[in-house]
C-alpha positions, 0 to 999 in steps of 0.5 A: 642240880646242874643249871642249863642254858638252851641255845638256838642255832639258825640266826643265833649261832649260824648266819642261816638266812644270809647263807640260804639267801646266797644259795637261792640266788646262785641256784636261780642265777639271781643277783643277791638282793641283800645289798646295802641299797636294799632292806634286808629280810626282816623275818616278816612274811614268807622268805620266797616273797622276799626273793620274788620266787614261788613257794615251789621254787623256794622248796626246790632250792631249799631241798637242794640246800639241805641235800647238798650239805650247805648247812655245814658251811653256814657262817658264824654269827657275830658274837658267837666267839664271846658267847662260847668263851662265856659259856665255857667259863660257866661250865667250869665254874658252875657245872653248866649244861649247854643244850642246843635247841633247834627247829631244824627239820627234826623229822628228816634227820637223814642229812640234817643231823650229820650236817648240824653236828658237823657245824656244831663240832667246828663252831660250838663244840661245848654243847652237851645235848642237841634237841630237834623239835618244832616246839623245842622249849616245850620239849626241853621242859618235858625232858629236864626239870624246867627249873634247871633252865636258867637262860635261853639264847634265841634270835626270834621273839616268838621263841622268847615268848615260848621260853618265858611261858614254859620256863616262867622267866 
């Protein structure tokens, strides 16, 4: 039975919010608020409120972000090279299987999937499988034996809670 490590993309592997924030500011001709004198967005509340734009404006900018293929160019988060090195070693020594799990819009794969795979092939090519779902860890447990999942790497506390509930560790 091959052990599995599940790894999130946005906020874990890819610097998604800063990249999207840069786009939103350029899109609307605004000065970027994430400057040392400002507090960076803490993940609480709606992202559009952080920028002082309406939900409709946010959706417009985010659609342009997706359709423009900007996810292909998201910067890599600090620490990803070390994670990649560690997981590559574990794949060789323990026959580890790496699943990239994401809540990216799984029902809109027209551009999301090619853009995601392009980014992963450039920055995290060691993955074996890619899973899109709003409830990604619950879905993973439906696909594989949950006892095979030995670790989850994710930036969001609510995803840690989901993983702990689903995998029991």
